[in-house]
KOLGUSE-253664 format. One record per residue (C-alpha): residue number from 0; residue in one letter; x, y, z. Coordinates in Angstrom, 2 decimals. Layout:
REM KOLGUSE-253664
NUM,A,X,Y,Z;
...
***
This chain:
REM KOLGUSE-253664
0,M,-61.26,98.34,12.53;
1,E,-58.63,95.75,13.32;
2,A,-61.21,92.99,12.87;
3,A,-62.12,94.24,9.42;
4,E,-58.48,94.33,8.35;
5,G,-58.05,90.73,9.66;
6,D,-61.07,89.53,7.62;
7,D,-59.70,91.13,4.47;
8,L,-56.32,89.40,5.03;
9,I,-57.94,85.98,5.44;
10,E,-60.03,86.45,2.28;
11,D,-56.88,87.39,0.34;
12,Q,-55.19,84.18,1.49;
13,L,-58.17,81.95,0.62;
14,I,-58.79,83.35,-2.86;
15,P,-56.64,81.39,-5.40;
16,P,-54.78,83.27,-8.11;
17,P,-56.54,83.35,-11.49;
18,N,-54.03,80.95,-13.28;
19,A,-53.55,78.46,-10.40;
20,A,-55.40,75.52,-12.03;
21,M,-53.54,75.94,-15.30;
22,N,-50.18,76.05,-13.51;
23,E,-50.96,72.87,-11.61;
24,M,-51.83,71.04,-14.84;
25,L,-48.64,72.30,-16.42;
26,N,-46.61,71.03,-13.43;
27,V,-48.25,67.60,-13.64;
28,G,-47.53,67.37,-17.34;
29,Q,-43.94,68.39,-16.76;
30,E,-43.55,65.72,-14.03;
31,E,-44.95,63.05,-16.35;
32,E,-42.51,64.05,-19.09;
33,D,-39.61,63.98,-16.64;
34,M,-40.67,60.55,-15.39;
35,Q,-40.97,59.23,-18.93;
36,D,-37.50,60.57,-19.76;
37,Q,-36.10,58.86,-16.68;
38,M,-37.75,55.55,-17.62;
39,E,-36.41,55.75,-21.16;
40,E,-32.97,56.56,-19.84;
41,F,-33.17,53.61,-17.42;
42,L,-34.57,51.07,-19.88;
43,G,-32.73,52.26,-22.96;
44,P,-29.22,51.24,-24.01;
45,Q,-26.60,52.38,-21.54;
46,A,-23.86,54.50,-22.96;
47,Q,-21.25,52.91,-20.71;
48,Y,-22.45,49.29,-21.31;
49,N,-20.19,47.33,-23.65;
50,E,-21.83,44.05,-24.57;
51,E,-18.70,42.53,-26.06;
52,E,-16.64,43.41,-23.00;
53,E,-19.24,41.94,-20.64;
54,E,-19.36,38.75,-22.69;
55,R,-15.58,38.50,-22.59;
56,K,-15.59,38.90,-18.80;
57,Y,-18.32,36.27,-18.47;
58,Y,-16.39,33.64,-20.38;
59,R,-13.20,34.50,-18.53;
60,R,-15.04,33.65,-15.31;
61,K,-16.19,30.42,-16.92;
62,R,-12.62,29.49,-17.83;
63,L,-11.47,30.14,-14.28;
64,G,-14.34,27.93,-13.13;
65,V,-13.08,25.09,-15.31;
66,I,-9.56,25.40,-13.86;
67,K,-11.10,25.35,-10.39;
68,N,-12.99,22.16,-11.28;
69,V,-9.82,20.41,-12.49;
70,V,-7.81,21.36,-9.41;
71,A,-10.68,20.45,-7.05;
72,A,-11.20,17.02,-8.66;
73,S,-7.45,16.35,-8.52;
74,V,-7.14,17.40,-4.87;
75,G,-10.27,15.43,-3.92;
76,A,-8.95,12.24,-5.55;
77,M,-5.53,12.79,-3.94;
78,I,-7.07,13.14,-0.45;
79,V,-9.30,10.08,-0.92;
80,Y,-6.39,7.83,-1.89;
81,S,-4.04,9.31,0.70;
82,V,-6.53,8.37,3.41;
83,Y,-7.31,4.96,1.90;
84,M,-3.73,3.83,1.29;
85,G,-2.42,5.26,4.56;
86,L,-5.11,3.55,6.63;
87,L,-4.82,0.25,4.74;
88,Q,-1.04,0.17,5.17;
89,M,-1.21,0.88,8.90;
90,Q,-4.03,-1.63,9.33;
91,L,-2.18,-4.46,7.54;
92,I,1.02,-3.91,9.55;
93,L,-0.87,-3.94,12.86;
94,H,-2.88,-7.03,11.91;
95,Y,0.27,-8.83,10.75;
96,D,1.80,-8.64,14.24;
97,M,0.94,-11.79,16.19;
98,T,1.04,-10.03,19.58;
99,Y,-1.42,-7.39,18.42;
100,R,-3.84,-10.05,17.15;
101,E,-3.68,-12.22,20.26;
102,V,-3.73,-9.49,22.92;
103,K,-6.31,-7.15,21.42;
104,Y,-8.56,-9.48,19.43;
105,S,-7.82,-12.99,20.74;
106,N,-9.72,-15.51,18.59;
107,L,-11.34,-12.97,16.27;
108,G,-9.22,-14.14,13.33;
109,L,-7.89,-10.82,12.02;
110,E,-5.53,-12.58,9.61;
111,D,-8.44,-14.36,7.92;
112,I,-10.45,-11.12,7.90;
113,D,-7.55,-9.33,6.16;
114,R,-7.41,-12.01,3.45;
115,K,-11.14,-11.70,2.79;
116,M,-10.90,-7.91,2.86;
117,L,-8.12,-7.88,0.24;
118,M,-10.10,-10.37,-1.81;
119,G,-13.12,-8.05,-1.72;
120,I,-11.04,-5.07,-2.83;
121,N,-9.27,-6.93,-5.66;
122,V,-11.88,-9.39,-6.94;
123,T,-15.08,-7.30,-6.95;
124,P,-13.90,-4.86,-9.69;
125,I,-13.88,-7.77,-12.17;
126,I,-17.64,-7.36,-12.67;
127,S,-17.51,-3.55,-12.78;
128,L,-17.76,-3.44,-16.58;
129,L,-21.39,-4.52,-16.23;
130,Y,-22.59,-1.64,-14.07;
131,T,-20.10,1.25,-14.29;
132,P,-21.58,3.03,-17.37;
133,I,-25.10,2.62,-15.97;
134,L,-24.08,4.20,-12.65;
135,I,-22.31,7.09,-14.36;
136,R,-25.21,7.75,-16.74;
137,F,-27.82,7.48,-13.98;
138,L,-26.01,9.51,-11.29;
139,G,-23.94,11.83,-13.45;
140,T,-20.16,12.21,-13.44;
141,K,-19.91,14.62,-10.51;
142,W,-22.33,12.70,-8.28;
143,M,-20.57,9.42,-9.05;
144,M,-17.30,10.91,-7.79;
145,F,-19.06,12.17,-4.67;
146,L,-20.71,8.81,-3.98;
147,A,-17.46,6.87,-4.50;
148,S,-15.60,9.17,-2.10;
149,G,-18.37,8.52,0.42;
150,I,-17.76,4.76,0.11;
151,Y,-14.07,5.31,0.89;
152,A,-15.12,7.36,3.94;
153,L,-17.33,4.41,4.96;
154,F,-14.28,2.13,4.84;
155,V,-12.41,4.50,7.18;
156,S,-15.34,4.58,9.61;
157,T,-15.50,0.77,9.89;
158,N,-12.00,0.72,11.41;
159,Y,-13.43,2.13,14.62;
160,W,-14.98,-1.31,15.18;
161,E,-12.84,-3.98,13.54;
162,R,-15.06,-6.97,12.96;
163,Y,-15.80,-9.33,10.09;
164,Y,-19.22,-7.77,9.45;
165,T,-17.74,-4.24,9.25;
166,L,-14.39,-4.61,7.47;
167,V,-15.32,-7.14,4.77;
168,P,-18.55,-5.45,3.52;
169,S,-16.81,-2.06,3.39;
170,A,-13.91,-3.62,1.45;
171,V,-16.37,-5.12,-1.04;
172,A,-18.02,-1.70,-1.37;
173,I,-14.64,-0.17,-2.22;
174,G,-14.13,-2.87,-4.85;
175,V,-17.48,-1.91,-6.34;
176,A,-16.60,1.81,-6.38;
177,I,-13.02,1.70,-7.71;
178,V,-13.74,1.49,-11.45;
179,P,-16.72,3.94,-11.40;
180,L,-14.59,6.47,-9.49;
181,W,-11.68,6.29,-11.92;
182,A,-13.88,6.21,-15.01;
183,S,-15.69,9.31,-13.71;
184,L,-12.40,11.10,-12.99;
185,G,-11.02,10.38,-16.47;
186,N,-14.29,11.44,-18.07;
187,Y,-14.44,14.58,-15.92;
188,I,-10.92,15.80,-16.72;
189,T,-11.37,15.27,-20.46;
190,R,-14.78,16.95,-20.39;
191,M,-13.24,19.96,-18.61;
192,A,-10.75,20.25,-21.49;
193,Q,-13.67,20.33,-23.94;
194,Q,-15.45,22.98,-21.89;
195,Y,-12.32,25.12,-21.66;
196,Y,-11.98,25.04,-25.43;
197,E,-15.62,26.06,-25.80;
198,F,-15.19,28.98,-23.40;
199,V,-12.00,30.16,-25.13;
200,N,-13.55,29.97,-28.61;
201,Y,-17.07,31.06,-27.68;
202,K,-17.36,33.20,-30.82;
203,E,-16.83,30.28,-33.19;
204,E,-19.93,29.16,-35.05;
205,H,-19.58,25.45,-34.21;
206,V,-19.35,26.34,-30.51;
207,Q,-22.33,28.69,-30.60;
208,E,-24.44,26.05,-32.30;
209,Q,-23.09,23.28,-30.01;
210,K,-21.91,21.17,-32.90;
211,K,-19.30,18.44,-32.67;
212,L,-15.83,19.88,-32.05;
213,P,-13.33,19.82,-34.94;
214,K,-10.73,17.07,-34.85;
215,G,-7.86,18.01,-32.57;
216,A,-9.47,21.23,-31.38;
217,C,-9.11,20.64,-27.64;
218,H,-6.03,18.37,-27.64;
219,R,-3.88,21.09,-26.10;
220,Y,-6.13,21.37,-23.07;
221,V,-6.44,17.58,-22.70;
222,I,-2.65,17.32,-22.39;
223,I,-2.42,20.16,-19.86;
224,F,-5.32,19.03,-17.66;
225,Q,-4.22,15.37,-17.59;
226,S,-0.72,16.46,-16.59;
227,V,-2.05,18.65,-13.78;
228,F,-4.37,15.90,-12.53;
229,N,-1.63,13.24,-12.40;
230,C,0.86,15.65,-10.84;
231,I,-1.53,16.40,-7.96;
232,F,-2.90,12.88,-7.57;
233,N,0.50,11.16,-7.34;
234,L,1.18,13.15,-4.19;
235,S,-1.26,10.74,-2.52;
236,F,1.62,8.24,-2.25;
237,V,3.51,10.83,-0.21;
238,F,0.69,11.85,2.11;
239,A,-0.32,8.20,2.62;
240,Q,2.96,7.65,4.49;
241,F,2.20,10.23,7.18;
242,P,0.42,7.77,9.54;
243,M,3.28,5.33,9.08;
244,R,6.05,7.87,9.64;
245,L,4.48,9.98,12.40;
246,V,2.70,7.27,14.41;
247,L,3.63,3.68,13.65;
248,N,7.37,3.97,13.00;
249,S,8.21,4.51,16.66;
250,Y,6.57,1.17,17.57;
251,L,8.47,-0.95,15.00;
252,Y,11.47,-3.20,15.63;
253,D,14.66,-2.47,13.70;
254,E,15.89,-4.69,10.84;
255,S,18.00,-6.97,13.04;
256,H,14.83,-8.34,14.67;
257,V,12.29,-8.43,11.85;
258,L,14.83,-9.85,9.34;
259,A,16.53,-12.31,11.71;
260,N,15.36,-15.40,9.80;
261,V,15.50,-13.91,6.27;
262,K,18.33,-15.43,4.19;
263,I,18.01,-13.87,0.72;
264,C,16.18,-10.96,-0.91;
265,G,15.29,-9.66,-4.33;
266,A,14.97,-11.77,-7.45;
267,A,15.93,-15.07,-5.77;
268,I,12.95,-15.29,-3.40;
269,S,9.48,-16.77,-3.79;
270,G,6.44,-15.11,-2.30;
271,V,6.88,-11.79,-0.52;
272,I,9.53,-12.10,2.25;
273,P,10.10,-15.72,3.34;
274,G,11.20,-15.91,6.96;
275,F,9.93,-12.48,7.93;
276,N,9.34,-12.24,11.69;
277,T,5.73,-12.48,12.82;
278,T,6.27,-9.85,15.55;
279,V,7.14,-6.39,14.24;
280,L,5.89,-4.17,17.10;
281,T,8.05,-3.39,20.13;
282,N,4.93,-2.55,22.14;
283,L,1.28,-2.13,21.26;
284,P,0.00,1.35,20.38;
285,R,-2.61,2.79,22.72;
286,S,-6.17,2.29,21.52;
287,M,-6.88,5.98,22.04;
288,L,-3.95,6.90,19.80;
289,L,-5.29,4.71,17.00;
290,I,-8.74,6.23,17.41;
291,E,-7.25,9.72,17.14;
292,V,-5.38,8.79,13.94;
293,E,-8.53,7.28,12.42;
294,S,-10.51,10.38,13.39;
295,V,-8.03,12.61,11.56;
296,L,-8.24,10.36,8.50;
297,M,-12.03,10.40,8.73;
298,G,-11.98,14.19,8.77;
299,F,-9.91,14.27,5.58;
300,A,-12.27,11.74,3.96;
301,F,-15.19,14.06,4.70;
302,L,-13.16,16.98,3.34;
303,A,-12.73,15.12,0.04;
304,M,-16.49,14.54,-0.14;
305,I,-17.13,18.26,0.44;
306,I,-14.60,19.18,-2.26;
307,F,-16.35,16.94,-4.80;
308,L,-19.76,18.24,-3.78;
309,V,-19.09,21.99,-3.50;
310,L,-16.06,22.85,-5.62;
311,C,-16.53,20.50,-8.59;
312,G,-19.00,21.85,-11.13;
313,P,-21.12,19.68,-13.41;
314,A,-19.41,17.97,-16.31;
315,Y,-22.35,18.36,-18.69;
316,R,-25.22,20.74,-19.26;
317,P,-28.55,19.62,-17.76;
318,T,-29.98,18.88,-21.20;
319,E,-26.90,16.86,-22.15;
320,E,-27.22,14.81,-18.96;
321,I,-30.81,13.99,-19.94;
322,D,-29.71,13.06,-23.46;
323,L,-27.00,10.74,-22.11;
324,R,-29.60,8.81,-20.11;
325,S,-32.30,8.77,-22.78;
326,I,-30.66,6.24,-25.09;
327,G,-32.01,3.33,-23.03;
328,W,-30.49,1.22,-20.27;
329,G,-30.02,-1.77,-22.58;
330,N,-27.90,0.30,-24.95;
331,I,-25.86,1.72,-22.07;
332,F,-25.18,-1.82,-20.88;
333,Q,-24.09,-3.07,-24.32;
334,L,-22.00,-0.14,-25.51;
335,P,-18.82,-0.88,-23.49;
336,F,-18.63,-4.31,-25.14;
337,K,-19.40,-2.87,-28.57;
338,H,-16.66,-0.26,-28.20;
339,L,-14.10,-3.07,-28.05;
340,R,-14.69,-3.48,-31.80;
341,D,-12.55,-0.36,-32.21;
342,Y,-9.05,-1.62,-33.06;
343,R,-7.49,1.33,-31.21;
344,L,-8.93,0.19,-27.89;
345,R,-8.13,-3.46,-28.56;
346,L,-4.50,-2.70,-29.33;
347,L,-4.18,-0.50,-26.24;
348,C,-5.47,-3.23,-23.89;
349,P,-1.94,-4.60,-23.18;
350,F,-0.90,-1.12,-22.05;
351,F,-4.00,-0.92,-19.83;
352,I,-3.00,-4.23,-18.23;
353,Y,0.63,-3.23,-17.76;
354,S,-0.50,0.06,-16.19;
355,G,-2.24,-1.96,-13.47;
356,F,0.69,-4.36,-13.11;
357,E,3.42,-1.81,-12.55;
358,V,1.77,0.36,-9.89;
359,L,0.81,-2.58,-7.68;
360,F,4.20,-4.20,-8.25;
361,V,6.14,-1.18,-7.01;
362,I,3.95,-0.91,-3.88;
363,S,3.77,-4.59,-2.95;
364,G,6.52,-6.39,-4.87;
365,F,9.47,-4.02,-5.07;
366,S,8.84,-2.18,-1.79;
367,L,8.54,-5.40,0.23;
368,S,10.71,-7.98,-1.53;
369,Y,13.54,-5.54,-2.19;
370,G,13.08,-2.54,0.12;
371,V,11.80,-4.04,3.37;
372,C,13.73,-7.29,2.88;
373,I,17.05,-5.40,2.59;
374,L,16.53,-2.31,4.77;
375,G,13.83,-3.30,7.25;
376,L,10.27,-2.14,7.83;
377,K,11.25,1.28,9.14;
378,Q,12.52,2.39,5.70;
379,L,9.35,1.43,3.83;
380,W,7.88,4.93,4.05;
381,L,11.03,6.47,2.54;
382,L,10.91,4.31,-0.60;
383,I,7.26,5.08,-1.27;
384,V,7.70,8.81,-0.58;
385,V,10.53,8.98,-3.14;
386,Y,8.39,7.06,-5.62;
387,G,5.41,9.37,-5.08;
388,L,7.43,12.60,-5.37;
389,S,9.15,11.32,-8.51;
390,S,5.93,10.29,-10.23;
391,S,4.31,13.61,-9.26;
392,V,7.11,15.81,-10.57;
393,F,7.75,13.83,-13.74;
394,S,4.04,13.82,-14.63;
395,L,4.65,17.36,-15.88;
396,L,6.97,15.94,-18.56;
397,S,3.87,14.99,-20.54;
398,L,3.50,18.71,-21.31;
399,C,6.21,18.04,-23.89;
400,L,3.46,16.45,-25.99;
401,L,2.37,20.00,-26.82;
402,R,5.40,20.11,-29.15;
403,L,6.57,16.49,-29.51;
404,P,4.85,13.37,-30.95;
405,R,2.36,11.65,-28.67;
406,W,4.14,8.28,-28.80;
407,L,7.16,9.72,-26.99;
408,C,5.49,9.65,-23.55;
409,L,4.44,6.00,-23.58;
410,V,7.56,4.70,-25.28;
411,G,9.82,6.70,-22.94;
412,G,8.12,5.25,-19.84;
413,A,8.33,1.75,-21.33;
414,V,12.09,2.07,-21.97;
415,V,12.73,3.25,-18.39;
416,H,10.74,0.35,-16.91;
417,L,12.33,-2.20,-19.24;
418,V,15.82,-1.22,-18.07;
419,L,14.74,-1.34,-14.41;
420,L,13.17,-4.79,-14.86;
421,V,16.44,-6.14,-16.24;
422,V,18.31,-4.63,-13.26;
423,L,15.85,-6.10,-10.75;
424,M,16.08,-9.48,-12.45;
425,A,19.78,-9.59,-11.60;
426,L,19.56,-8.02,-8.11;
427,S,19.61,-10.58,-5.26;
428,P,21.39,-8.98,-2.27;
429,E,21.59,-10.24,1.29;
430,P,19.27,-8.77,3.94;
431,R,20.24,-6.15,6.54;
432,N,22.54,-4.29,4.17;
433,P,22.22,-0.48,4.57;
434,A,24.65,0.08,1.66;
435,Y,21.78,-0.61,-0.73;
436,L,19.73,2.37,0.49;
437,G,21.03,4.71,-2.24;
438,P,20.56,2.29,-5.17;
439,L,17.06,1.34,-3.99;
440,L,16.05,4.99,-3.68;
441,L,17.38,5.61,-7.20;
442,I,15.41,2.64,-8.56;
443,S,12.29,3.91,-6.78;
444,A,12.72,7.40,-8.28;
445,L,13.29,6.02,-11.79;
446,W,10.28,3.73,-11.46;
447,G,8.26,6.81,-10.51;
448,L,9.50,8.45,-13.72;
449,G,8.29,5.47,-15.75;
450,T,4.95,5.43,-13.93;
451,A,4.44,9.14,-14.57;
452,L,5.08,8.76,-18.29;
453,N,2.97,5.61,-18.49;
454,K,-0.07,6.75,-16.51;
455,T,-0.19,10.27,-17.93;
456,G,0.57,8.97,-21.40;
457,V,-2.28,6.44,-21.47;
458,S,-4.85,8.88,-20.05;
459,T,-3.74,11.62,-22.41;
460,L,-3.75,9.28,-25.41;
461,L,-7.34,8.25,-24.74;
462,G,-8.28,11.91,-24.42;
463,L,-6.60,12.71,-27.75;
464,L,-8.26,9.82,-29.55;
465,Y,-11.77,10.43,-28.23;
466,A,-11.73,14.10,-27.14;
467,E,-14.46,15.12,-29.58;
468,E,-16.74,12.21,-28.59;
469,K,-18.55,13.63,-25.55;
470,E,-21.04,10.81,-25.35;
471,R,-18.38,8.05,-25.54;
472,L,-15.95,9.18,-22.84;
473,D,-17.51,7.24,-19.96;
474,F,-17.42,4.00,-21.99;
475,I,-13.80,4.53,-23.05;
476,Y,-12.49,5.24,-19.55;
477,T,-14.58,2.40,-18.13;
478,I,-12.82,-0.06,-20.47;
479,Y,-9.41,1.38,-19.55;
480,H,-9.86,1.13,-15.79;
481,W,-11.63,-2.22,-16.01;
482,W,-8.54,-3.72,-17.64;
483,Q,-6.46,-2.12,-14.90;
484,A,-8.70,-3.80,-12.30;
485,V,-8.21,-7.15,-14.07;
486,A,-4.44,-6.62,-13.90;
487,I,-4.59,-5.80,-10.18;
488,F,-6.57,-9.00,-9.61;
489,M,-3.87,-10.97,-11.45;
490,V,-1.17,-9.40,-9.24;
491,Y,-3.22,-10.44,-6.21;
492,L,-3.27,-14.04,-7.53;
493,W,0.46,-14.29,-8.28;
494,S,1.66,-13.18,-4.82;
495,K,3.16,-16.64,-4.13;
496,L,5.11,-16.90,-7.41;
497,P,8.91,-16.59,-7.58;
498,M,10.09,-13.01,-8.06;
499,R,11.78,-13.77,-11.39;
500,A,8.48,-15.17,-12.71;
501,K,6.73,-11.93,-11.72;
502,L,9.42,-9.84,-13.40;
503,S,9.19,-12.02,-16.53;
504,I,5.43,-11.49,-16.73;
505,L,5.91,-7.74,-16.37;
506,M,8.57,-7.70,-19.07;
507,A,6.55,-9.80,-21.51;
508,T,3.45,-7.65,-20.99;
509,L,5.46,-4.47,-21.52;
510,L,7.02,-5.72,-24.76;
511,L,3.62,-6.86,-26.04;
512,A,2.12,-3.48,-25.11;
513,C,4.83,-1.61,-27.03;
514,Y,4.34,-3.78,-30.11;
515,C,0.55,-3.37,-30.06;
516,Y,0.88,0.38,-29.56;
517,W,3.26,0.63,-32.52;
518,L,0.75,-1.34,-34.59;
519,M,-2.06,0.99,-33.52;
520,E,-0.13,4.15,-34.42;
521,R,0.76,2.63,-37.79;
522,R,-2.89,1.91,-38.57;
523,V,-3.97,5.36,-37.44;
524,A,-1.29,6.97,-39.62;
525,A,-2.51,4.87,-42.56;
526,K,-6.07,6.12,-41.82;
527,V,-7.47,2.64,-41.39;
528,Q,-11.15,3.01,-40.55;
529,H,-12.13,2.06,-37.04;
530,R,-15.51,0.71,-35.97;
531,L,-17.49,2.73,-33.46;
532,P,-20.96,1.64,-32.37;
533,R,-23.77,4.01,-33.23;
534,I,-25.13,5.69,-30.12;
535,P,-28.94,5.79,-30.47;
536,R,-30.64,9.13,-30.74;
537,P,-32.30,10.12,-27.45;
538,R,-36.09,9.95,-27.53;
539,H,-37.93,12.24,-25.16;
540,K,-41.43,10.77,-25.05;
541,V,-42.10,11.53,-21.42;
542,K,-43.74,14.73,-20.30;
543,G,-41.46,17.18,-18.61;
544,Y,-40.74,20.86,-18.42;
545,R,-37.69,20.44,-20.67;
546,Y,-39.19,18.24,-23.36;
547,L,-42.91,18.99,-23.11;
548,E,-44.64,17.78,-26.24;
549,E,-47.43,19.90,-27.61;
550,D,-50.67,17.92,-27.62;
551,N,-52.96,18.50,-30.57;
552,S,-56.46,18.48,-29.12;
553,D,-57.99,18.34,-32.61;
554,E,-56.08,15.19,-33.59;
555,S,-58.30,12.18,-34.11;
556,D,-57.52,8.61,-33.09;
557,S,-57.02,7.58,-36.70;
558,E,-54.48,10.36,-37.24;
559,R,-52.68,9.27,-34.08;
560,S,-52.46,5.67,-35.29;
561,E,-51.16,6.84,-38.67;
562,D,-48.48,8.88,-36.92;
563,E,-47.49,5.86,-34.83;
564,D,-47.26,3.70,-37.96;
565,E,-45.09,6.33,-39.63;
566,D,-42.89,6.43,-36.54;
567,G,-42.50,2.65,-36.72;
568,V,-41.51,2.76,-40.40;
569,D,-39.08,5.56,-39.74;
570,D,-37.55,3.64,-36.85;
571,Q,-36.93,0.65,-39.10;
572,E,-35.37,2.83,-41.80;
573,E,-33.21,4.58,-39.24;
574,E,-31.97,1.24,-37.87;
575,R,-31.32,-0.15,-41.35;
576,D,-29.39,2.90,-42.54;
577,G,-27.19,3.00,-39.43;
578,G,-28.55,6.24,-38.05;
579,Q,-28.34,8.30,-41.26;
580,R,-32.00,9.29,-41.38;
581,V,-33.76,11.49,-38.90;
582,V,-37.41,11.20,-38.00;
583,E,-39.28,14.44,-38.63;
584,E,-41.15,14.33,-35.37;
585,M,-37.93,13.90,-33.40;
586,G,-36.29,16.71,-35.34;
587,A,-39.14,19.03,-34.47;
588,E,-38.96,18.07,-30.80;
589,D,-35.17,18.54,-30.75;
590,A,-35.48,21.93,-32.42;
591,E,-38.14,23.02,-29.95;
592,A,-36.09,21.75,-27.02;
593,G,-33.01,23.43,-28.43;
594,G,-34.79,26.77,-28.62;
595,R,-35.59,26.56,-24.93;
596,D,-32.48,24.91,-23.56;
597,A,-29.52,25.74,-25.81;
598,G,-26.78,27.39,-23.90;
599,A,-28.00,26.15,-20.52;
600,E,-24.43,26.39,-19.25;
601,G,-24.36,30.13,-19.84;
602,A,-27.96,31.15,-20.19;
603,D,-27.35,34.41,-18.35;
604,S,-24.36,35.44,-20.44;
605,P,-24.52,38.57,-22.63;
606,G,-25.37,37.80,-26.22;
607,V,-26.30,34.19,-25.57;
608,W,-29.93,34.82,-26.52;
609,R,-28.83,35.29,-30.12;
610,R,-27.45,31.78,-30.22;
611,G,-29.97,29.86,-28.15;
612,A,-32.36,28.94,-30.94;
613,K,-29.68,27.20,-32.99;
614,G,-27.90,25.20,-30.37;
615,Q,-29.63,22.02,-29.41;
616,R,-30.68,20.75,-32.79;
617,H,-27.09,20.26,-33.94;
618,R,-25.90,18.33,-30.94;
619,W,-27.11,14.84,-31.73;
620,E,-26.88,15.26,-35.51;
621,D,-23.11,14.98,-35.06;
622,G,-22.98,12.89,-31.88;
623,G,-25.52,10.26,-32.95;
624,E,-23.64,9.15,-36.06;
625,E,-20.38,7.28,-36.18;
626,E,-17.52,9.28,-37.58;
627,H,-15.56,6.66,-39.43;
628,G,-16.89,3.28,-38.54;
629,E,-19.81,1.00,-38.99;
630,G,-23.08,1.03,-37.12;
631,A,-23.80,-1.30,-34.24;
***
């Protein structure tokens, strides 16, 4: 009986209900509908997603990135020159001491090595105009700054083993890298101002289509960024005195010993300091101490390299970098010389030269022939620290150009220096006179004021004149810093002249620079046309993932030859018309490349896909033609 009841129970459990299959199908259908609703909800427009707000946040991050780039480039350049100037100063003082040379290096000839080293640093930049634009175009602005900082680190490393075959080649390498480094820095800061304007006005049509910027659009940011850069960089004069003040000062004789044979100082002397004692060290520093100092400096040199590499973003989009290189190496080589046809650059050349004169004069001429000659070697660091702090703080005065005329900065610096030159011309005190400490510190501070207005004014002026010319910036700043290098070479040559002759050259150059600058501003106000060489349109004939040309497999050889003939005719017409005509094939390639690569800087930004197809084809239509002048 119990078994029968158990069998009935099992049968009841095994028999499915009559509507079981239908219910299962209904459940499956319901699950599919729920899944489809979830997919639509996931893939569809989000209710809480605000495209305009996300785009605004994206470009705010981009603007912060630009500020980070400016500060990083400024700090990197400041560290590089702090290490370089501090090590060079300490090295020259040690090598000047006769006891140090004879005891530590015997017949090595350190004095002769120092002369050749200074010659390598000052003479080599003379030929930099030939290769600087090629290096910048080939390596890129950021990588040129990184490579140049590495060369300065190489110079620091050679001081571990002071020999002719280590010091002289590294000094020549620094001479090679000086102009490319400064041209890259000037180009980089101005390009950051352009980028900041683009990220602030990202909704403007000319920015979305990557057209040439309107005249004066980014001038505000050029002024601000150049002021920030010079304010940070000029602190390098301060930090460069740390090795001198913290290490070397305790080993130096006081003024009664080093100036025992010096009879007169200031404007009445010839050379640097006639009669200066050949022994300046009370006792020789320990070798291990010098190695420790050089190791600290080496660490900071590596830190500068890391800052340039990691914290500095690219100056141009990848496609723009390719365009900058695609105009041909011959054209890149010639364009710096052709840009000198522009009367604005020609008339600014005296200011470029004076800018090189005055910085080297205050470090070598004024600091030694006035400061050290009167106060002794122990006070050298104080004069240069005051000069560096003054030039750093007063660099912010160029922010007044946001409201005042642009000539005020350069003319103000020139007036300050002109007054100081007249004072120095009449100043010939006796040595070992501590009463002159206050006046010399005041002169050093005022000279720093003039330097700040001069340096910041020239860099800012070039940015204002050529801010909209992205593809010309490296040539413009190369010319500027090449003339500075020529001026530094001239200061190196005149080291044996009488001080009044040096001051007269400075004064004459300054007056000529002011006259030429006034003439330039007058011509610009009268809207006199200036000549700018035509930058050739980039031609992307090589295969590559960015500019891949579509091959027509059905094209016959005869059609190919006809196309090549047409290309040749078009090239001749383009050259004859000065770049006014555009070859159809190149236009098609640029349009296709623009569709793929426009907006490469912010390809992941919200809404950028709407603008991508328009961008690239406008870039070289504006950049490839001269704005006012004649073709090359």
